[in-house]
C-alpha positions as CSV (number, residue, x, y, z in Angstrom):
1,X,151.0,109.0,-0.4
2,X,153.9,110.6,1.4
3,X,151.7,113.6,2.2
4,X,149.1,111.2,3.8
5,X,151.8,109.5,5.8
6,X,153.3,112.8,7.1
7,X,149.8,114.1,7.7
8,X,148.9,111.0,9.7
9,X,151.9,111.4,11.9
10,X,151.1,115.0,12.5
11,X,147.5,114.0,13.3
12,X,148.6,111.4,15.9
13,X,151.2,113.7,17.4
14,X,148.6,116.5,17.9
15,X,146.1,114.0,19.4
16,X,148.7,112.7,21.9
17,X,149.9,116.2,22.8
18,X,146.3,117.5,23.1
19,X,145.3,114.5,25.3
20,X,148.3,114.7,27.6
21,X,147.9,118.4,28.1
22,X,144.1,118.1,28.3
23,X,143.9,120.8,25.6
24,X,140.7,120.5,23.6
25,X,141.8,123.1,21.0
26,X,144.8,120.9,19.9
27,X,142.6,117.9,19.8
28,X,140.1,119.8,17.6
29,X,143.0,120.9,15.3
30,X,144.0,117.3,15.1
31,X,140.5,116.2,14.2
32,X,140.3,118.9,11.5
33,X,143.6,117.8,10.1
34,X,142.4,114.1,10.1
35,X,139.3,115.1,8.2
36,X,141.4,116.9,5.6
37,X,143.7,113.9,5.2
38,X,140.8,111.5,4.9
39,X,139.2,113.6,2.2
40,X,142.5,113.9,0.3
41,X,143.1,110.2,0.5
42,X,139.6,109.3,-0.7
43,X,139.9,111.8,-3.5
44,X,143.2,110.3,-4.7
45,X,141.9,106.7,-4.5
46,X,138.8,107.7,-6.5
47,X,141.0,109.4,-9.2
48,X,143.3,106.3,-9.4
49,X,140.3,104.0,-9.7
50,X,138.8,106.1,-12.5
51,X,142.1,106.3,-14.3
52,X,142.5,102.5,-14.1
53,X,138.9,102.0,-15.3
54,X,139.4,104.5,-18.2
55,X,142.6,102.7,-19.3
56,X,140.9,99.3,-19.1
57,X,138.0,100.6,-21.2
58,X,140.3,102.2,-23.8
59,X,142.3,99.0,-24.1
60,X,139.1,96.9,-24.6
61,X,137.9,99.4,-27.2
62,X,141.1,100.1,-29.1
63,X,143.4,97.2,-28.2
64,X,144.6,94.3,-30.3
65,X,143.3,90.8,-29.5
66,X,146.0,88.3,-28.7
67,X,146.3,85.1,-26.7
68,X,148.2,84.7,-23.4
69,X,149.2,81.8,-21.3
70,X,148.7,82.2,-17.6
71,X,152.1,81.6,-16.1
72,X,151.0,82.2,-12.5
73,X,148.2,83.6,-10.5
74,X,148.1,84.7,-6.9
75,X,145.2,85.9,-4.7
76,X,145.8,89.5,-3.5
77,X,142.8,90.5,-1.5
78,X,139.1,90.4,-2.2
79,X,136.0,92.5,-2.7
80,X,132.5,91.1,-2.0
81,X,134.1,87.6,-1.8
82,X,135.6,87.8,-5.3
83,X,139.4,87.7,-5.2
84,X,141.8,90.2,-6.7
85,X,144.2,88.1,-8.6
86,X,147.8,89.0,-9.7
87,X,148.6,87.3,-12.9
88,X,151.8,86.8,-14.7
89,X,150.9,86.3,-18.4
90,X,153.0,85.2,-21.3
91,X,151.5,87.1,-24.2
92,X,151.6,85.4,-27.6
93,X,151.1,88.1,-30.2
94,X,150.3,87.0,-33.7
95,X,153.6,87.1,-35.6
96,X,155.6,88.5,-32.7
97,X,157.9,87.5,-29.9
98,X,156.3,86.2,-26.7
99,X,156.7,88.3,-23.6
100,X,155.6,88.4,-20.0
101,X,153.4,91.0,-18.3
102,X,151.9,91.4,-14.9
103,X,148.2,92.1,-14.6
104,X,145.8,92.5,-11.6
105,X,142.0,92.1,-11.8
106,X,139.0,91.2,-9.9
107,X,137.9,87.6,-10.7
108,X,134.4,86.2,-10.1
109,X,134.5,83.1,-7.8
110,X,132.6,81.3,-10.6
111,X,135.5,82.1,-13.0
112,X,138.3,80.8,-10.9
113,X,138.5,77.4,-12.7
114,X,138.9,79.2,-16.0
115,X,141.9,81.2,-15.0
116,X,144.5,78.7,-13.7
117,X,148.2,78.4,-14.6
118,X,148.8,77.1,-18.1
119,X,145.4,78.1,-19.3
120,X,145.3,80.1,-22.6
121,X,143.1,83.2,-22.4
122,X,142.3,86.0,-24.8
123,X,143.8,89.4,-23.9
124,X,143.5,92.8,-25.3
125,X,146.8,94.6,-25.8
126,X,147.2,98.3,-25.6
127,X,148.4,99.5,-29.1
128,X,150.6,102.2,-27.6
129,X,152.1,100.1,-24.7
130,X,152.2,96.3,-25.1
131,X,152.9,95.9,-21.4
132,X,149.4,97.1,-20.7
133,X,146.9,94.3,-21.3
134,X,143.4,93.3,-20.2
135,X,142.2,89.8,-19.9
136,X,139.0,89.3,-21.9
137,X,136.2,89.8,-19.4
138,X,134.5,86.6,-20.5
139,X,137.3,84.7,-18.6
140,X,137.0,86.7,-15.4
141,X,133.3,87.3,-14.9
């Protein structure tokens, strides 16, 4: 993201210089740079989204089922009126020590009553990294 920040600063610097000098070439260079930055940023966002989705699907497919208590939940934005929720979960593995993890997911408005603090939910735990969990979709959809 540093590259996007530096590129954005360069973009605005060129726009300002081009506008103050009334130099169309510099403005066109700035617009070209802006287009490259936009394509790069979108590409990186799509890759991150696909990687998160692949991790989620792998955990749901290969993970171990456990229970977790919702310690806290906080709204962190929304998409199509459904909130992104940041959870702190206390995972209760069968035969193991309890531990806390953070987890963010999109929660259907209809599911909000099911995912309140102190509620026990099913979670799928990544077998290779117990800090990676997915709340069972039946609780969030």
